[in-house]
N, C-alpha and C positions, 0 to 999 in steps of 0.2 A: 504494500500500500504506500502511496506517495506520502511524503512528509507533509503534515498540515492539510491533508486532502479535505477533510470534513470542513475545516475552517475556510479554506479557499472556495469550496463548493457553496458554503453559506454566503460568502462575499459575492460570488457570482449571482446567486439568487437575489440578494439584496439590491445589487446594481440593476438587475433586470426589472424588478418591481419599482424601485425608487427613482431610477434615472432613465433607463432605456425605454421601458414602457411608460414610466411615470404615471402609475395607476392612481386615479383620483378616488376619494372616499365614496362618491356617488356611483361609481362604475362597477360593472361586472367584468370578470376576466374570463375569456375563452382561451384555452391552451390546446394546441395541436402538437402531439408528441409521440415518438416511438415508445413502445413499452419499456425498452431498456432505460429510458430517461426518467423512470419513476422516482429515483432518489432525488433528482433535481426538482422534478415537478412537485414533490412533497414539500420541499423547502420553499419553492416559489409560492405554493398555495398558502403555507403558513405565513410567509412574509406579506402576501396579498391581504389576508384577513387581518393581520396586524396593522396594515395600512388602511383598514376600514372598507375593504372590498365588500360589496353586497353579496356576490355569489361568484364562485370559481367553478368552471365546468371544463372537463378534459375530454377530448376526443383522441383515442389511442390509435396507433398504426403499428404494423409489425411486418417486416420485410418478407418472412416466409409466407405470410398470407397473400401478399402481392405476387410472389413467385408462383404460388399454387394456382392462382387464376390463369396465368399465362401457360401453365403446364396442363391444366385439366379442364378449364372452362370451355363451353361450346365456342367454336371458332366464329360464330355469327353473333356473339353476345357482347362484343367489346364496344358497341355503341350504347350500351346500357349504363346507367349511373343512378346511384341512390340519391334522388333529388331532394329528399328531406334534409340531407347534409348541407347542400348548397343553399337551400331555403333557410336553414338555421343560421348559417354563416351570415347570409344577407340580412336577416332580421336582427341579429346581434349587432352588426355594424350600423345598420339603419337606426337602431335605438341608441347609438352613441356610446357603446361599450368597447373595451379594449381587447386587443388580440395579441397573443404570443404564439409564434410558430417555432418549434424546435425541429430544425431540418437536419436529419442524419439518415443516410441510406448507404447501402453497400454499392459502390460504383460498378461492380461486376454482377449485380444481382440478376439482371436480365440479359446478360451478354450472349447466352445460348438460345434466346427466345426469338420469335418471329418479329423482325423489325417493323413489318407492316402493321401487325397487331399493336405493337407499342405505339406507333404513330397514331393509329385510330383511337386508342385509349387516351392518349395525351390530348388529342383534339377534342374528344368528347368531354373530358374533364374541364378543359378550358371553356368550351361552350356552356356547360352547365353551371360553371362558377363565374360567368362573365359579369353578372350584375354585382356580385360581391367584389370581384377584382376591380371593377370600375370605381366603386366607392373607395377602395384602398388607393387607387391611382390618383384620387383627389384628396388624399389625406383626410378622409371623413372622420377618422378617429385616430387615437394614438395606438401604434402597433410596433412590433419588433420581431426580428428573426435572429435566432442564435443557433448554435449547433451543440451536439452532445456526442461524444465518442461511442460508437458501437463496434463490436468486433470486426465485422466485414469491412467497414470503412478504415478502422485503425490498421487492419492487416494489409490493406492496399497501400497505405502511406508508409508503413514500416514492415515490409514483407519478410524481413529476416528475423523478426521477433515473434515470440509466441503471442497468442491472442491477448493473454493477460498483460504481458509486458508492453505490447503495442498500444493497448488501451491506456495504460498508465503513461506511456510516453506521449501519446496524443493529448491526454489531459494536461500534462505538464506544459506542453507547447501552447495549448489554448489559454491556460492561465497566464503564461508569459505575454502572448500576443494581445490578450484582452486586458492587460495591465492589472490583473487580479493580485499578483504577487507584490505590487508596490505598496508602500506603507499606507498610502491614502489613495485607493483606487478612484474614489469619487473626484478628488482634486486633480488626479492625473487625467481623468476623462474630460474634465472641464477645460484644462489647458489644451488638450488635444483638439477638442471641438473648436476652441478659440482660434487655433492655428488654421484649421480647415476653413473656418468661416472667413478668415483673412484672405486665403487663397481664392476662394469663390468671389469675394468682394473685388479683388484685383481684376479678375476676368470679367466681372459684370461691368466694371468701368470701361474696359476695352471694347466690349460689344463687337467682337470680330464678326465679319460676315461669313467666314469659312475657316476650317482647320485643314491643314495639309499634313498627312502622315507619310513618313518615309523610313524605310528600313529593309531588312532582308525579306524579299518576296512581297513588299508593301510599297505602293505608290498610290495614295488615295487622297482626294480632296472632298470634304463634306461641307455642305452649306449649313449655316446657322440662321434660323429665322430672326426677323427683327423683334426686339424686345424679349429675347430668350433670357432665362434666369439661371445662372450657375448656383448650385446648391451644394450643401455638404451634409455632415452628420446631424446638424441641428435642425430638426423639423418642428412644425407646430400643426396641430390638428385644426379642423375648422372651428372647433370650440376654443382654440387658443392654447391648448395643452402642449407644451414642449415635449419632444420625445426623440429617441435615437432609433431609426428604422432598422439598421443592421448593426450587429456587433460580432466580429470586429468591423471597423470601417476606416478606410484611409483615402477615400475618393472625394473629388468634387465632380459634379456632373450637370449636364443640361440635355436639352433635346436637339437633334439635328433637324434640318429642313428635309422633310420626307421626299421631296422631289429634286434635291440638288446633291448629287454625289457621283463622282467619276473616278474610276480606277480600280485597283485590286488591293485587298488587304489579307494578310496571312495570320491565322491564329497562332498565338505563341504558346498555348497550352491546350490539352484535351478539354472537351466539353462533356460534362456528365449530363445527359438529357434522358429523363425517364428511366434511369437505372442502367443506361448503356452509354459507353464512351464514343464520342465522335472525335477522331484524331487526325492530326496533320492535314488540316483543311484550310481552304482559302475561298474568298468570295470576290466576284467581280461585279462592279456597279456601273450602271448608266442611268442618268436622270434619277438617281437616288434609289434605283431598284436593282436587286440581284438579277443579273442576266446570265451568270455562269458560276459554277462552283466545282470544287474537287475535294475529295477526302480519301485518305489512305484507308481509314476504317470508319464505318458508320455512314457511308454515303447515302444509302437508301433512307436512313433515319433523318439525315440532314435534309434530304428532299422532302420528306413528309412534314418536317418543321416549316420549310419554306412554302409548302403548299397548304398550310393551315387555313389561310385566307389571303386576300390581296395584300393586307398590311404586313403580313409576316415576311415578305420579301423586301420590305423597306426597314429603315432603322428608326428606333424610338429613343435611343439614349447614347450619349458619348460621355465617358467618364475617364478622368485623369488620375493616375496613381503613380507616385515616384517609385523607381526601381529600389530605392533604399527603404521602402516600407518594412516594418517588422515582419510581415508575412513573407515578403520576398527574401529578406535577409535570413529567414529560417532555412533557406535552401531546400524547402520541401515542396513537392507537388501534392496538393491536398485532395485532388479529384472531387472537390466540393466547391461549387460556384461561390458560396458565401465567403470562403477563404481565398480561393484563387483569384476572384475578381478584385480583391484588395491587396494582391501581390503585383498586379499589373494593370496598366490602362486597359480599358475594355469598351466595347460597344454592344448594343443590344438590338437584336432583330425584334420587330413588332411594336407593341403599344408604347406611346410616349406618355410621360407623366404630365397631366394637365398643369400641375403647379409649377412646372419648369418653363412656362410661358406666361408673361404678364397678362393677367385677366383670363388665363386659360380655363380655370375651374368654372367660371361663369359662362363660358362660351358654349354654344350649341356644337354638335358634332361637325356640322357644315362649316361653322365659323372657325373651329379649331383646325380643320383640314385646310381651309383656305389660307390660314396663317402659316401653314407648313407642318402642323402636328400630324402624327401618324396614329391611326387606330388599328388595333388587331386584338384578337383573342390572346395571342402569344406575347410574352415579353421574356426573351432569353438572352442573357448576357454571355459573351465569350471574350476571352482575353487576347489582346493584340500587342501589349507593351512588353518591352524587354530592354536590356542594357544597350541595345543598338538602335533603338527607335528615336527618331527626331520628330518633333511636332512644331509647326509654325502656325501662327494666327495671321489671317489676312484682314487688313483694315478696310474701312469703307472706301478709302482712296486707292486701294489696290496694293498697298505696301505689305511686306512680309516681315513679321516680328517673331523671334524665337520664344516658344513657350516651354518646350522641353528639349534637352540635348542629352543623348545617350541615356534616355530614360529618367533623367533628373530635371527638376525645375530649373528653368533658365531665367527666373526672375525672383527678386527678394520681396518679402512683405514685412 
């Protein structure tokens, strides 16, 4: 057992409730979690009630149950979905209550399963939860996503260790990356958020019209809509409740213009999509749309992602992360988007966040699209940054200014 594990797990739970979710006394808390996360869920539940939560409800998941479906369920049943789940999520958010998602899955869980069925199941899930996802994309409430080490995931990250030692090693890494081991984690997070907010503020003052990416296998220019907003870890719900959406977080991000994008970009890390890895892939864009793609592994699944709907072949997010981030400096590939996206700059296929455009939350779908915002059922991040990537901002008068050089910030704040 790790030294001080129980104390660090408690600190993790307290940060979740009191800062990252920032649960309010009038709220209920809905937790989505794998069964293995029960020790943390228990601590979060106690901390939530101590913070005067009205009610805590947990919806459990378990990887072997997901695998069993793909192994044994009727082949024509993958467009079916338990709609009471999505209805419950939607009502919970609509009523103004908080959400915690604990994301942890075995990256190899479905590697031997039919990629077409995985694509159908993912699309069905996105369709059935679209109302719920739309509310989250507008920051309707305070919410947070974290991770919890499970054996299948830990084994992928540390393949030479036993399951027990791999889980312990992954916990130790998460406690480091999430600043849990520091003397005052809350103070450390406040300073970290301050720095990210300053970076976002610099980019907002610049209001570049486009970003140009260059690096191995990459030569891509993406347009940025007028009045785009760079954001960071510090969010606020529509009720004004501050919260941290992802932990860990090292990014600043905004939305690209869905119709302006030319060139090719190569992923710098594998993408875990629906329990299967898409590896060594690149995308080519014209007028902001993917017109070609290649992948060494998972090409059929990548195609199914792009075919989810019209918006899935356009971009909804650009995010900047320095190569010197703690996640990157761990020298680990996590096979978990929550962690890997904070090791490298990334972009996202699919839905744009309304709050990353001035006035976007109040816009109709037609107005948002006209301003350059993208709508899709999907929102899937993939990593493009590395120590060789350069990024430039293009000003309104056509000048080019350095934003990142060799994966590091090229400006001071």
